[in-house]
PDBQT receptor file of N, H, CA, C and O in Angstrom, charges set to zero:
ATOM      1  N   MET A   1      90.663 110.520 103.051  1.00  0.00    +0.000 N 
ATOM      2  CA  MET A   1      90.762 109.902 101.660  1.00  0.00    +0.000 C 
ATOM      3  C   MET A   1      92.407 109.332 101.396  1.00  0.00    +0.000 C 
ATOM      4  O   MET A   1      93.375 110.005 101.751  1.00  0.00    +0.000 OA
ATOM      5  N   VAL A   2      92.509 108.272 100.862  1.00  0.00    +0.000 N 
ATOM      6  H   VAL A   2      91.723 107.725 100.573  1.00  0.00    +0.000 HD
ATOM      7  CA  VAL A   2      93.711 107.304 100.883  1.00  0.00    +0.000 C 
ATOM      8  C   VAL A   2      94.123 107.747  99.169  1.00  0.00    +0.000 C 
ATOM      9  O   VAL A   2      93.276 108.247  98.428  1.00  0.00    +0.000 OA
ATOM     10  N   LYS A   3      95.080 107.558  98.870  1.00  0.00    +0.000 N 
ATOM     11  H   LYS A   3      95.768 107.152  99.471  1.00  0.00    +0.000 HD
ATOM     12  CA  LYS A   3      95.863 107.327  97.564  1.00  0.00    +0.000 C 
ATOM     13  C   LYS A   3      96.022 105.860  97.219  1.00  0.00    +0.000 C 
ATOM     14  O   LYS A   3      96.545 105.144  98.073  1.00  0.00    +0.000 OA
ATOM     15  N   VAL A   4      95.622 105.306  96.031  1.00  0.00    +0.000 N 
ATOM     16  H   VAL A   4      95.198 105.888  95.337  1.00  0.00    +0.000 HD
ATOM     17  CA  VAL A   4      95.798 103.681  95.566  1.00  0.00    +0.000 C 
ATOM     18  C   VAL A   4      96.242 103.917  94.388  1.00  0.00    +0.000 C 
ATOM     19  O   VAL A   4      96.259 104.960  93.734  1.00  0.00    +0.000 OA
ATOM     20  N   LEU A   5      96.678 102.658  94.109  1.00  0.00    +0.000 N 
ATOM     21  H   LEU A   5      96.664 101.810  94.640  1.00  0.00    +0.000 HD
ATOM     22  CA  LEU A   5      97.172 102.875  92.660  1.00  0.00    +0.000 C 
ATOM     23  C   LEU A   5      96.265 101.497  91.914  1.00  0.00    +0.000 C 
ATOM     24  O   LEU A   5      96.170 100.401  92.468  1.00  0.00    +0.000 OA
ATOM     25  N   LEU A   6      95.643 101.834  90.551  1.00  0.00    +0.000 N 
ATOM     26  H   LEU A   6      95.720 102.724  90.101  1.00  0.00    +0.000 HD
ATOM     27  CA  LEU A   6      94.862 100.903  90.232  1.00  0.00    +0.000 C 
ATOM     28  C   LEU A   6      95.711 100.055  89.131  1.00  0.00    +0.000 C 
ATOM     29  O   LEU A   6      96.125 100.528  88.073  1.00  0.00    +0.000 OA
ATOM     30  N   MET A   7      95.897  98.696  89.581  1.00  0.00    +0.000 N 
ATOM     31  H   MET A   7      95.561  98.312  90.441  1.00  0.00    +0.000 HD
ATOM     32  CA  MET A   7      96.409  97.902  88.449  1.00  0.00    +0.000 C 
ATOM     33  C   MET A   7      95.494  96.500  87.641  1.00  0.00    +0.000 C 
ATOM     34  O   MET A   7      94.855  95.674  88.293  1.00  0.00    +0.000 OA
ATOM     35  N   GLY A   8      95.594  96.488  86.413  1.00  0.00    +0.000 N 
ATOM     36  H   GLY A   8      96.113  97.159  85.883  1.00  0.00    +0.000 HD
ATOM     37  CA  GLY A   8      95.112  95.704  85.539  1.00  0.00    +0.000 C 
ATOM     38  C   GLY A   8      93.857  96.142  84.611  1.00  0.00    +0.000 C 
ATOM     39  O   GLY A   8      93.680  97.332  84.350  1.00  0.00    +0.000 OA
ATOM     40  N   GLY A   9      93.174  95.341  84.227  1.00  0.00    +0.000 N 
ATOM     41  H   GLY A   9      93.317  94.374  84.439  1.00  0.00    +0.000 HD
ATOM     42  CA  GLY A   9      92.066  95.863  83.763  1.00  0.00    +0.000 C 
ATOM     43  C   GLY A   9      92.306  96.291  82.268  1.00  0.00    +0.000 C 
ATOM     44  O   GLY A   9      93.373  96.178  81.665  1.00  0.00    +0.000 OA
ATOM     45  N   PRO A  10      91.211  96.768  81.808  1.00  0.00    +0.000 N 
ATOM     46  CA  PRO A  10      91.335  97.000  80.162  1.00  0.00    +0.000 C 
ATOM     47  C   PRO A  10      92.688  98.001  79.445  1.00  0.00    +0.000 C 
ATOM     48  O   PRO A  10      93.097  99.106  79.803  1.00  0.00    +0.000 OA
ATOM     49  N   PRO A  11      92.956  97.480  78.787  1.00  0.00    +0.000 N 
ATOM     50  CA  PRO A  11      94.644  98.564  77.970  1.00  0.00    +0.000 C 
ATOM     51  C   PRO A  11      94.228  99.416  77.668  1.00  0.00    +0.000 C 
ATOM     52  O   PRO A  11      95.130 100.199  77.371  1.00  0.00    +0.000 OA
ATOM     53  N   TYR A  12      92.828 100.038  77.464  1.00  0.00    +0.000 N 
ATOM     54  H   TYR A  12      92.095  99.402  77.705  1.00  0.00    +0.000 HD
ATOM     55  CA  TYR A  12      92.519 101.393  77.540  1.00  0.00    +0.000 C 
ATOM     56  C   TYR A  12      92.451 102.314  77.963  1.00  0.00    +0.000 C 
ATOM     57  O   TYR A  12      92.375 103.472  77.553  1.00  0.00    +0.000 OA
ATOM     58  N   LEU A  13      92.487 101.549  79.415  1.00  0.00    +0.000 N 
ATOM     59  H   LEU A  13      92.549 100.608  79.749  1.00  0.00    +0.000 HD
ATOM     60  CA  LEU A  13      92.327 102.419  80.605  1.00  0.00    +0.000 C 
ATOM     61  C   LEU A  13      93.581 103.278  80.820  1.00  0.00    +0.000 C 
ATOM     62  O   LEU A  13      94.627 102.744  81.189  1.00  0.00    +0.000 OA
ATOM     63  N   PRO A  14      93.475 104.942  80.538  1.00  0.00    +0.000 N 
ATOM     64  CA  PRO A  14      94.807 105.942  80.655  1.00  0.00    +0.000 C 
ATOM     65  C   PRO A  14      95.344 105.926  81.896  1.00  0.00    +0.000 C 
ATOM     66  O   PRO A  14      94.605 106.077  82.869  1.00  0.00    +0.000 OA
ATOM     67  N   VAL A  15      96.589 105.758  82.033  1.00  0.00    +0.000 N 
ATOM     68  H   VAL A  15      97.189 105.635  81.243  1.00  0.00    +0.000 HD
ATOM     69  CA  VAL A  15      97.692 105.689  82.773  1.00  0.00    +0.000 C 
ATOM     70  C   VAL A  15      97.284 106.841  83.748  1.00  0.00    +0.000 C 
ATOM     71  O   VAL A  15      97.407 106.781  84.971  1.00  0.00    +0.000 OA
ATOM     72  N   ASP A  16      96.784 107.894  83.044  1.00  0.00    +0.000 N 
ATOM     73  H   ASP A  16      96.684 107.942  82.051  1.00  0.00    +0.000 HD
ATOM     74  CA  ASP A  16      96.696 109.385  84.527  1.00  0.00    +0.000 C 
ATOM     75  C   ASP A  16      95.448 108.980  85.360  1.00  0.00    +0.000 C 
ATOM     76  O   ASP A  16      95.262 109.681  86.354  1.00  0.00    +0.000 OA
ATOM     77  N   LEU A  17      94.513 107.925  85.128  1.00  0.00    +0.000 N 
ATOM     78  H   LEU A  17      94.664 107.355  84.320  1.00  0.00    +0.000 HD
ATOM     79  CA  LEU A  17      93.763 107.230  86.038  1.00  0.00    +0.000 C 
ATOM     80  C   LEU A  17      93.941 106.338  87.176  1.00  0.00    +0.000 C 
ATOM     81  O   LEU A  17      93.228 105.963  88.106  1.00  0.00    +0.000 OA
ATOM     82  N   ARG A  18      95.072 106.138  86.806  1.00  0.00    +0.000 N 
ATOM     83  H   ARG A  18      95.651 106.443  86.050  1.00  0.00    +0.000 HD
ATOM     84  CA  ARG A  18      96.044 104.525  87.681  1.00  0.00    +0.000 C 
ATOM     85  C   ARG A  18      95.784 105.181  89.009  1.00  0.00    +0.000 C 
ATOM     86  O   ARG A  18      95.375 104.461  89.920  1.00  0.00    +0.000 OA
ATOM     87  N   VAL A  19      95.984 106.525  89.237  1.00  0.00    +0.000 N 
ATOM     88  H   VAL A  19      96.316 107.110  88.497  1.00  0.00    +0.000 HD
ATOM     89  CA  VAL A  19      96.378 106.978  90.425  1.00  0.00    +0.000 C 
ATOM     90  C   VAL A  19      94.961 107.622  90.892  1.00  0.00    +0.000 C 
ATOM     91  O   VAL A  19      94.391 108.479  90.217  1.00  0.00    +0.000 OA
ATOM     92  N   GLN A  20      94.358 107.025  92.347  1.00  0.00    +0.000 N 
ATOM     93  H   GLN A  20      94.821 106.329  92.896  1.00  0.00    +0.000 HD
ATOM     94  CA  GLN A  20      92.755 107.813  92.478  1.00  0.00    +0.000 C 
ATOM     95  C   GLN A  20      92.896 108.137  93.967  1.00  0.00    +0.000 C 
ATOM     96  O   GLN A  20      93.736 107.493  94.595  1.00  0.00    +0.000 OA
ATOM     97  N   ARG A  21      92.284 108.917  94.502  1.00  0.00    +0.000 N 
ATOM     98  H   ARG A  21      91.601 109.441  93.992  1.00  0.00    +0.000 HD
ATOM     99  CA  ARG A  21      92.083 109.009  95.767  1.00  0.00    +0.000 C 
ATOM    100  C   ARG A  21      90.837 108.340  96.238  1.00  0.00    +0.000 C 
ATOM    101  O   ARG A  21      89.854 108.711  95.596  1.00  0.00    +0.000 OA
ATOM    102  N   VAL A  22      90.611 107.555  97.072  1.00  0.00    +0.000 N 
ATOM    103  H   VAL A  22      91.409 107.254  97.593  1.00  0.00    +0.000 HD
ATOM    104  CA  VAL A  22      89.353 106.924  97.673  1.00  0.00    +0.000 C 
ATOM    105  C   VAL A  22      89.101 106.956  99.285  1.00  0.00    +0.000 C 
ATOM    106  O   VAL A  22      90.101 106.993 100.002  1.00  0.00    +0.000 OA
ATOM    107  N   SER A  23      87.895 106.944  99.845  1.00  0.00    +0.000 N 
ATOM    108  H   SER A  23      87.083 106.914  99.263  1.00  0.00    +0.000 HD
ATOM    109  CA  SER A  23      87.735 106.842 100.853  1.00  0.00    +0.000 C 
ATOM    110  C   SER A  23      88.098 105.872 101.468  1.00  0.00    +0.000 C 
ATOM    111  O   SER A  23      88.074 104.843 100.794  1.00  0.00    +0.000 OA
ATOM    112  N   LYS A  24      88.570 105.716 102.906  1.00  0.00    +0.000 N 
ATOM    113  H   LYS A  24      88.589 106.553 103.454  1.00  0.00    +0.000 HD
ATOM    114  CA  LYS A  24      89.381 104.603 103.702  1.00  0.00    +0.000 C 
ATOM    115  C   LYS A  24      88.763 103.325 103.647  1.00  0.00    +0.000 C 
ATOM    116  O   LYS A  24      89.406 102.276 103.614  1.00  0.00    +0.000 OA
ATOM    117  N   THR A  25      87.178 103.422 103.635  1.00  0.00    +0.000 N 
ATOM    118  H   THR A  25      86.656 104.274 103.662  1.00  0.00    +0.000 HD
ATOM    119  CA  THR A  25      86.485 102.603 103.930  1.00  0.00    +0.000 C 
ATOM    120  C   THR A  25      86.501 101.530 102.547  1.00  0.00    +0.000 C 
ATOM    121  O   THR A  25      86.473 100.305 102.662  1.00  0.00    +0.000 OA
ATOM    122  N   LYS A  26      86.550 102.249 101.261  1.00  0.00    +0.000 N 
ATOM    123  H   LYS A  26      86.573 103.245 101.168  1.00  0.00    +0.000 HD
ATOM    124  CA  LYS A  26      86.737 101.742  99.694  1.00  0.00    +0.000 C 
ATOM    125  C   LYS A  26      87.921 100.713  99.515  1.00  0.00    +0.000 C 
ATOM    126  O   LYS A  26      88.028  99.683  98.851  1.00  0.00    +0.000 OA
ATOM    127  N   VAL A  27      88.854 101.459 100.451  1.00  0.00    +0.000 N 
ATOM    128  H   VAL A  27      88.768 102.296 100.991  1.00  0.00    +0.000 HD
ATOM    129  CA  VAL A  27      90.099 100.181 100.497  1.00  0.00    +0.000 C 
ATOM    130  C   VAL A  27      89.756  98.967 100.538  1.00  0.00    +0.000 C 
ATOM    131  O   VAL A  27      90.094  98.122  99.710  1.00  0.00    +0.000 OA
ATOM    132  N   HIS A  28      88.988  98.763 101.603  1.00  0.00    +0.000 N 
ATOM    133  H   HIS A  28      88.713  99.450 102.276  1.00  0.00    +0.000 HD
ATOM    134  CA  HIS A  28      88.883  97.282 102.312  1.00  0.00    +0.000 C 
ATOM    135  C   HIS A  28      87.509  96.828 101.682  1.00  0.00    +0.000 C 
ATOM    136  O   HIS A  28      86.977  95.791 102.077  1.00  0.00    +0.000 OA
ATOM    137  N   ASP A  29      87.001  97.524 100.808  1.00  0.00    +0.000 N 
ATOM    138  H   ASP A  29      87.433  98.367 100.487  1.00  0.00    +0.000 HD
ATOM    139  CA  ASP A  29      85.847  96.765  99.945  1.00  0.00    +0.000 C 
ATOM    140  C   ASP A  29      86.077  96.818  98.508  1.00  0.00    +0.000 C 
ATOM    141  O   ASP A  29      86.980  96.070  98.132  1.00  0.00    +0.000 OA
ATOM    142  N   THR A  30      85.312  97.729  97.314  1.00  0.00    +0.000 N 
ATOM    143  H   THR A  30      84.578  98.337  97.619  1.00  0.00    +0.000 HD
ATOM    144  CA  THR A  30      85.608  97.858  96.148  1.00  0.00    +0.000 C 
ATOM    145  C   THR A  30      85.612  99.232  95.868  1.00  0.00    +0.000 C 
ATOM    146  O   THR A  30      85.142 100.115  96.586  1.00  0.00    +0.000 OA
ATOM    147  N   PHE A  31      86.174  99.363  94.773  1.00  0.00    +0.000 N 
ATOM    148  H   PHE A  31      86.555  98.646  94.190  1.00  0.00    +0.000 HD
ATOM    149  CA  PHE A  31      86.305 100.991  94.050  1.00  0.00    +0.000 C 
ATOM    150  C   PHE A  31      85.683 100.592  92.854  1.00  0.00    +0.000 C 
ATOM    151  O   PHE A  31      85.855  99.509  92.295  1.00  0.00    +0.000 OA
ATOM    152  N   LYS A  32      84.866 101.621  92.439  1.00  0.00    +0.000 N 
ATOM    153  H   LYS A  32      84.727 102.501  92.893  1.00  0.00    +0.000 HD
ATOM    154  CA  LYS A  32      84.033 101.834  90.930  1.00  0.00    +0.000 C 
ATOM    155  C   LYS A  32      84.421 102.893  90.563  1.00  0.00    +0.000 C 
ATOM    156  O   LYS A  32      83.879 103.913  90.988  1.00  0.00    +0.000 OA
ATOM    157  N   LEU A  33      85.816 102.967  89.374  1.00  0.00    +0.000 N 
ATOM    158  H   LEU A  33      86.256 102.138  89.028  1.00  0.00    +0.000 HD
ATOM    159  CA  LEU A  33      85.826 104.202  88.299  1.00  0.00    +0.000 C 
ATOM    160  C   LEU A  33      85.265 104.236  87.150  1.00  0.00    +0.000 C 
ATOM    161  O   LEU A  33      85.709 103.650  86.164  1.00  0.00    +0.000 OA
ATOM    162  N   PRO A  34      84.162 104.975  87.173  1.00  0.00    +0.000 N 
ATOM    163  CA  PRO A  34      83.233 105.493  86.057  1.00  0.00    +0.000 C 
ATOM    164  C   PRO A  34      84.114 105.592  84.991  1.00  0.00    +0.000 C 
ATOM    165  O   PRO A  34      85.141 106.139  85.391  1.00  0.00    +0.000 OA
ATOM    166  N   TYR A  35      84.182 105.284  83.702  1.00  0.00    +0.000 N 
ATOM    167  H   TYR A  35      83.348 104.839  83.377  1.00  0.00    +0.000 HD
ATOM    168  CA  TYR A  35      84.722 104.986  82.593  1.00  0.00    +0.000 C 
ATOM    169  C   TYR A  35      83.846 104.860  81.440  1.00  0.00    +0.000 C 
ATOM    170  O   TYR A  35      83.207 103.812  81.348  1.00  0.00    +0.000 OA
ATOM    171  N   GLY A  36      83.681 105.918  80.377  1.00  0.00    +0.000 N 
ATOM    172  H   GLY A  36      84.200 106.770  80.451  1.00  0.00    +0.000 HD
ATOM    173  CA  GLY A  36      82.873 105.169  79.082  1.00  0.00    +0.000 C 
ATOM    174  C   GLY A  36      81.753 104.968  79.828  1.00  0.00    +0.000 C 
ATOM    175  O   GLY A  36      81.410 105.599  80.828  1.00  0.00    +0.000 OA
ATOM    176  N   ALA A  37      81.107 103.911  79.209  1.00  0.00    +0.000 N 
ATOM    177  H   ALA A  37      81.386 103.398  78.397  1.00  0.00    +0.000 HD
ATOM    178  CA  ALA A  37      79.852 103.888  79.450  1.00  0.00    +0.000 C 
ATOM    179  C   ALA A  37      79.479 102.724  80.467  1.00  0.00    +0.000 C 
ATOM    180  O   ALA A  37      78.453 102.046  80.421  1.00  0.00    +0.000 OA
ATOM    181  N   GLY A  38      80.569 102.617  81.445  1.00  0.00    +0.000 N 
ATOM    182  H   GLY A  38      81.403 103.168  81.482  1.00  0.00    +0.000 HD
ATOM    183  CA  GLY A  38      80.476 101.630  82.673  1.00  0.00    +0.000 C 
ATOM    184  C   GLY A  38      81.472 101.977  83.690  1.00  0.00    +0.000 C 
ATOM    185  O   GLY A  38      81.985 103.073  83.918  1.00  0.00    +0.000 OA
ATOM    186  N   TYR A  39      81.642 100.920  84.220  1.00  0.00    +0.000 N 
ATOM    187  H   TYR A  39      81.226 100.030  84.035  1.00  0.00    +0.000 HD
ATOM    188  CA  TYR A  39      82.354 101.035  85.848  1.00  0.00    +0.000 C 
ATOM    189  C   TYR A  39      83.409  99.929  85.544  1.00  0.00    +0.000 C 
ATOM    190  O   TYR A  39      83.095  98.910  84.929  1.00  0.00    +0.000 OA
ATOM    191  N   GLU A  40      84.991 100.229  86.111  1.00  0.00    +0.000 N 
ATOM    192  H   GLU A  40      85.246 101.057  86.610  1.00  0.00    +0.000 HD
ATOM    193  CA  GLU A  40      85.813  99.394  86.107  1.00  0.00    +0.000 C 
ATOM    194  C   GLU A  40      85.936  99.214  87.637  1.00  0.00    +0.000 C 
ATOM    195  O   GLU A  40      86.118 100.161  88.401  1.00  0.00    +0.000 OA
ATOM    196  N   HIS A  41      85.835  98.068  87.983  1.00  0.00    +0.000 N 
ATOM    197  H   HIS A  41      85.686  97.298  87.362  1.00  0.00    +0.000 HD
ATOM    198  CA  HIS A  41      85.966  97.386  89.220  1.00  0.00    +0.000 C 
ATOM    199  C   HIS A  41      87.555  97.079  89.637  1.00  0.00    +0.000 C 
ATOM    200  O   HIS A  41      88.415  96.527  88.950  1.00  0.00    +0.000 OA
ATOM    201  N   PHE A  42      87.671  97.676  91.131  1.00  0.00    +0.000 N 
ATOM    202  H   PHE A  42      86.972  98.125  91.689  1.00  0.00    +0.000 HD
ATOM    203  CA  PHE A  42      88.924  97.252  91.635  1.00  0.00    +0.000 C 
ATOM    204  C   PHE A  42      88.624  96.775  92.999  1.00  0.00    +0.000 C 
ATOM    205  O   PHE A  42      87.716  97.215  93.704  1.00  0.00    +0.000 OA
ATOM    206  N   ARG A  43      89.504  95.789  93.334  1.00  0.00    +0.000 N 
ATOM    207  H   ARG A  43      90.241  95.432  92.761  1.00  0.00    +0.000 HD
ATOM    208  CA  ARG A  43      89.743  95.876  95.122  1.00  0.00    +0.000 C 
ATOM    209  C   ARG A  43      90.890  95.039  95.379  1.00  0.00    +0.000 C 
ATOM    210  O   ARG A  43      91.423  94.054  94.868  1.00  0.00    +0.000 OA
ATOM    211  N   HIS A  44      91.113  95.998  96.617  1.00  0.00    +0.000 N 
ATOM    212  H   HIS A  44      90.680  96.798  97.033  1.00  0.00    +0.000 HD
ATOM    213  CA  HIS A  44      92.411  95.729  97.217  1.00  0.00    +0.000 C 
ATOM    214  C   HIS A  44      92.551  94.234  97.856  1.00  0.00    +0.000 C 
ATOM    215  O   HIS A  44      91.623  93.775  98.523  1.00  0.00    +0.000 OA
ATOM    216  N   ARG A  45      93.889  93.404  97.598  1.00  0.00    +0.000 N 
ATOM    217  H   ARG A  45      94.643  93.776  97.056  1.00  0.00    +0.000 HD
ATOM    218  CA  ARG A  45      94.000  91.988  98.160  1.00  0.00    +0.000 C 
ATOM    219  C   ARG A  45      95.123  92.315  99.070  1.00  0.00    +0.000 C 
ATOM    220  O   ARG A  45      95.960  91.412  99.045  1.00  0.00    +0.000 OA
ATOM    221  N   GLY A  46      95.431  93.274  99.853  1.00  0.00    +0.000 N 
ATOM    222  H   GLY A  46      94.751  94.007  99.873  1.00  0.00    +0.000 HD
ATOM    223  CA  GLY A  46      96.518  93.681 100.542  1.00  0.00    +0.000 C 
ATOM    224  C   GLY A  46      98.029  93.794 100.040  1.00  0.00    +0.000 C 
ATOM    225  O   GLY A  46      98.887  93.422 100.841  1.00  0.00    +0.000 OA
ATOM    226  N   GLU A  47      98.312  94.120  99.187  1.00  0.00    +0.000 N 
ATOM    227  H   GLU A  47      97.616  94.423  98.537  1.00  0.00    +0.000 HD
ATOM    228  CA  GLU A  47      99.259  94.763  98.604  1.00  0.00    +0.000 C 
ATOM    229  C   GLU A  47      99.491  96.021  98.329  1.00  0.00    +0.000 C 
ATOM    230  O   GLU A  47      98.661  96.753  97.791  1.00  0.00    +0.000 OA
ATOM    231  N   GLU A  48     100.722  96.395  98.700  1.00  0.00    +0.000 N 
ATOM    232  H   GLU A  48     101.397  95.800  99.136  1.00  0.00    +0.000 HD
ATOM    233  CA  GLU A  48     100.885  97.807  98.715  1.00  0.00    +0.000 C 
ATOM    234  C   GLU A  48     102.125  98.286  97.773  1.00  0.00    +0.000 C 
ATOM    235  O   GLU A  48     102.659  97.308  97.249  1.00  0.00    +0.000 OA
ATOM    236  N   THR A  49     102.722  99.515  97.420  1.00  0.00    +0.000 N 
ATOM    237  H   THR A  49     102.289 100.309  97.846  1.00  0.00    +0.000 HD
ATOM    238  CA  THR A  49     103.832  99.715  96.457  1.00  0.00    +0.000 C 
ATOM    239  C   THR A  49     104.150 100.989  97.034  1.00  0.00    +0.000 C 
ATOM    240  O   THR A  49     103.311 101.745  97.524  1.00  0.00    +0.000 OA
ATOM    241  N   HIS A  50     105.449 101.219  96.960  1.00  0.00    +0.000 N 
ATOM    242  H   HIS A  50     106.130 100.604  96.563  1.00  0.00    +0.000 HD
ATOM    243  CA  HIS A  50     105.863 102.730  97.082  1.00  0.00    +0.000 C 
ATOM    244  C   HIS A  50     105.537 103.614  95.718  1.00  0.00    +0.000 C 
ATOM    245  O   HIS A  50     105.546 103.045  94.627  1.00  0.00    +0.000 OA
ATOM    246  N   LEU A  51     105.297 104.787  95.807  1.00  0.00    +0.000 N 
ATOM    247  H   LEU A  51     105.289 105.250  96.694  1.00  0.00    +0.000 HD
ATOM    248  CA  LEU A  51     105.041 105.878  94.895  1.00  0.00    +0.000 C 
ATOM    249  C   LEU A  51     105.501 107.028  95.114  1.00  0.00    +0.000 C 
ATOM    250  O   LEU A  51     105.119 107.673  96.091  1.00  0.00    +0.000 OA
ATOM    251  N   ASN A  52     106.197 107.392  94.449  1.00  0.00    +0.000 N 
ATOM    252  H   ASN A  52     106.507 106.868  93.655  1.00  0.00    +0.000 HD
ATOM    253  CA  ASN A  52     106.967 108.943  94.918  1.00  0.00    +0.000 C 
ATOM    254  C   ASN A  52     107.231 109.020  96.345  1.00  0.00    +0.000 C 
ATOM    255  O   ASN A  52     106.992 110.044  96.985  1.00  0.00    +0.000 OA
ATOM    256  N   GLY A  53     107.750 107.895  96.895  1.00  0.00    +0.000 N 
ATOM    257  H   GLY A  53     107.944 107.063  96.375  1.00  0.00    +0.000 HD
ATOM    258  CA  GLY A  53     108.385 107.988  98.303  1.00  0.00    +0.000 C 
ATOM    259  C   GLY A  53     107.183 107.585  99.406  1.00  0.00    +0.000 C 
ATOM    260  O   GLY A  53     107.569 107.305 100.541  1.00  0.00    +0.000 OA
ATOM    261  N   GLU A  54     105.819 107.546  99.139  1.00  0.00    +0.000 N 
ATOM    262  H   GLU A  54     105.505 107.773  98.217  1.00  0.00    +0.000 HD
ATOM    263  CA  GLU A  54     104.690 107.041  99.536  1.00  0.00    +0.000 C 
ATOM    264  C   GLU A  54     104.184 105.592  99.589  1.00  0.00    +0.000 C 
ATOM    265  O   GLU A  54     103.843 105.221  98.466  1.00  0.00    +0.000 OA
ATOM    266  N   LEU A  55     104.044 104.747 100.445  1.00  0.00    +0.000 N 
ATOM    267  H   LEU A  55     104.321 105.048 101.358  1.00  0.00    +0.000 HD
ATOM    268  CA  LEU A  55     103.213 103.268 100.622  1.00  0.00    +0.000 C 
ATOM    269  C   LEU A  55     102.067 103.615 100.624  1.00  0.00    +0.000 C 
ATOM    270  O   LEU A  55     101.566 104.341 101.482  1.00  0.00    +0.000 OA
ATOM    271  N   ILE A  56     101.398 103.062  99.500  1.00  0.00    +0.000 N 
ATOM    272  H   ILE A  56     101.805 102.471  98.803  1.00  0.00    +0.000 HD
ATOM    273  CA  ILE A  56     100.059 103.356  99.318  1.00  0.00    +0.000 C 
ATOM    274  C   ILE A  56      99.634 101.884  98.849  1.00  0.00    +0.000 C 
ATOM    275  O   ILE A  56     100.484 101.080  98.465  1.00  0.00    +0.000 OA
ATOM    276  N   PRO A  57      97.892 101.494  98.919  1.00  0.00    +0.000 N 
ATOM    277  CA  PRO A  57      97.617 100.329  98.613  1.00  0.00    +0.000 C 
ATOM    278  C   PRO A  57      97.565 100.261  96.923  1.00  0.00    +0.000 C 
ATOM    279  O   PRO A  57      97.789 101.285  96.277  1.00  0.00    +0.000 OA
ATOM    280  N   VAL A  58      97.283  99.107  96.323  1.00  0.00    +0.000 N 
ATOM    281  H   VAL A  58      97.101  98.276  96.847  1.00  0.00    +0.000 HD
ATOM    282  CA  VAL A  58      97.466  98.396  95.115  1.00  0.00    +0.000 C 
ATOM    283  C   VAL A  58      96.076  97.735  95.167  1.00  0.00    +0.000 C 
ATOM    284  O   VAL A  58      95.740  96.813  95.909  1.00  0.00    +0.000 OA
ATOM    285  N   MET A  59      95.346  98.358  94.267  1.00  0.00    +0.000 N 
ATOM    286  H   MET A  59      95.619  99.108  93.664  1.00  0.00    +0.000 HD
ATOM    287  CA  MET A  59      93.774  97.589  94.127  1.00  0.00    +0.000 C 
ATOM    288  C   MET A  59      93.569  96.975  92.758  1.00  0.00    +0.000 C 
ATOM    289  O   MET A  59      93.393  97.652  91.745  1.00  0.00    +0.000 OA
ATOM    290  N   GLU A  60      93.595  95.879  92.782  1.00  0.00    +0.000 N 
ATOM    291  H   GLU A  60      93.738  95.329  93.605  1.00  0.00    +0.000 HD
ATOM    292  CA  GLU A  60      93.589  95.233  91.264  1.00  0.00    +0.000 C 
ATOM    293  C   GLU A  60      92.036  95.354  90.733  1.00  0.00    +0.000 C 
ATOM    294  O   GLU A  60      90.977  95.361  91.362  1.00  0.00    +0.000 OA
ATOM    295  N   TRP A  61      92.334  95.452  89.255  1.00  0.00    +0.000 N 
ATOM    296  H   TRP A  61      93.194  95.446  88.744  1.00  0.00    +0.000 HD
ATOM    297  CA  TRP A  61      90.747  95.278  88.454  1.00  0.00    +0.000 C 
ATOM    298  C   TRP A  61      90.062  93.915  88.291  1.00  0.00    +0.000 C 
ATOM    299  O   TRP A  61      90.567  93.173  87.448  1.00  0.00    +0.000 OA
ATOM    300  N   TYR A  62      89.404  93.639  88.704  1.00  0.00    +0.000 N 
ATOM    301  H   TYR A  62      88.993  94.241  89.389  1.00  0.00    +0.000 HD
ATOM    302  CA  TYR A  62      88.544  92.091  88.345  1.00  0.00    +0.000 C 
ATOM    303  C   TYR A  62      87.351  92.334  87.625  1.00  0.00    +0.000 C 
ATOM    304  O   TYR A  62      86.925  91.245  87.241  1.00  0.00    +0.000 OA
ATOM    305  N   GLN A  63      86.640  93.228  87.276  1.00  0.00    +0.000 N 
ATOM    306  H   GLN A  63      86.985  94.113  87.588  1.00  0.00    +0.000 HD
ATOM    307  CA  GLN A  63      85.764  93.495  86.128  1.00  0.00    +0.000 C 
ATOM    308  C   GLN A  63      85.306  94.350  85.917  1.00  0.00    +0.000 C 
ATOM    309  O   GLN A  63      85.724  95.325  86.542  1.00  0.00    +0.000 OA
ATOM    310  N   ARG A  64      84.027  94.606  84.804  1.00  0.00    +0.000 N 
ATOM    311  H   ARG A  64      83.688  93.814  84.297  1.00  0.00    +0.000 HD
ATOM    312  CA  ARG A  64      83.651  95.985  84.050  1.00  0.00    +0.000 C 
ATOM    313  C   ARG A  64      81.959  95.717  84.407  1.00  0.00    +0.000 C 
ATOM    314  O   ARG A  64      81.434  94.609  84.296  1.00  0.00    +0.000 OA
ATOM    315  N   THR A  65      81.568  96.387  84.647  1.00  0.00    +0.000 N 
ATOM    316  H   THR A  65      81.994  97.287  84.736  1.00  0.00    +0.000 HD
ATOM    317  CA  THR A  65      79.952  96.511  84.451  1.00  0.00    +0.000 C 
ATOM    318  C   THR A  65      79.480  97.736  83.849  1.00  0.00    +0.000 C 
ATOM    319  O   THR A  65      80.139  98.724  84.174  1.00  0.00    +0.000 OA
ATOM    320  N   PHE A  66      78.225  98.003  82.819  1.00  0.00    +0.000 N 
ATOM    321  H   PHE A  66      77.689  97.201  82.555  1.00  0.00    +0.000 HD
ATOM    322  CA  PHE A  66      77.804  98.742  82.058  1.00  0.00    +0.000 C 
ATOM    323  C   PHE A  66      76.700  99.471  82.866  1.00  0.00    +0.000 C 
ATOM    324  O   PHE A  66      75.900  98.886  83.595  1.00  0.00    +0.000 OA
ATOM    325  N   ILE A  67      76.737 100.711  82.674  1.00  0.00    +0.000 N 
ATOM    326  H   ILE A  67      77.387 101.187  82.081  1.00  0.00    +0.000 HD
ATOM    327  CA  ILE A  67      75.515 102.038  83.001  1.00  0.00    +0.000 C 
ATOM    328  C   ILE A  67      74.356 101.414  82.591  1.00  0.00    +0.000 C 
ATOM    329  O   ILE A  67      74.258 101.230  81.378  1.00  0.00    +0.000 OA
ATOM    330  N   ALA A  68      73.310 100.984  83.412  1.00  0.00    +0.000 N 
ATOM    331  H   ALA A  68      73.390 101.133  84.398  1.00  0.00    +0.000 HD
ATOM    332  CA  ALA A  68      71.805 100.644  82.858  1.00  0.00    +0.000 C 
ATOM    333  C   ALA A  68      71.418 102.033  82.182  1.00  0.00    +0.000 C 
ATOM    334  O   ALA A  68      71.994 103.091  82.434  1.00  0.00    +0.000 OA
ATOM    335  N   GLU A  69      70.423 101.891  81.340  1.00  0.00    +0.000 N 
ATOM    336  H   GLU A  69      69.955 101.031  81.135  1.00  0.00    +0.000 HD
ATOM    337  CA  GLU A  69      69.674 102.870  80.950  1.00  0.00    +0.000 C 
ATOM    338  C   GLU A  69      68.293 103.005  81.228  1.00  0.00    +0.000 C 
ATOM    339  O   GLU A  69      67.672 103.981  80.807  1.00  0.00    +0.000 OA
TER     340      GLU A  69
C-alpha cells in the first residue's frame, strides 16, 4: 500500500479523506473513493509532494460517478 494525497474535486469532500492508502497498482491506474451516493475518481499524473517529511504521489480528481441502483 502507498499513501497518496487526493487533490481537487468537490468542495464538500472532507479534508480528513484527502490522504488515503491505495495499492501500488492503483497509483498508476485510477482510484475510486466511495463518498455519499457515488464515487470520486482520482488519477496520478506524475506529481508528488512532501507530507510530514514523506514524498507521496498526488492524485487529481477528474470525475464523479453515481452508484447504480
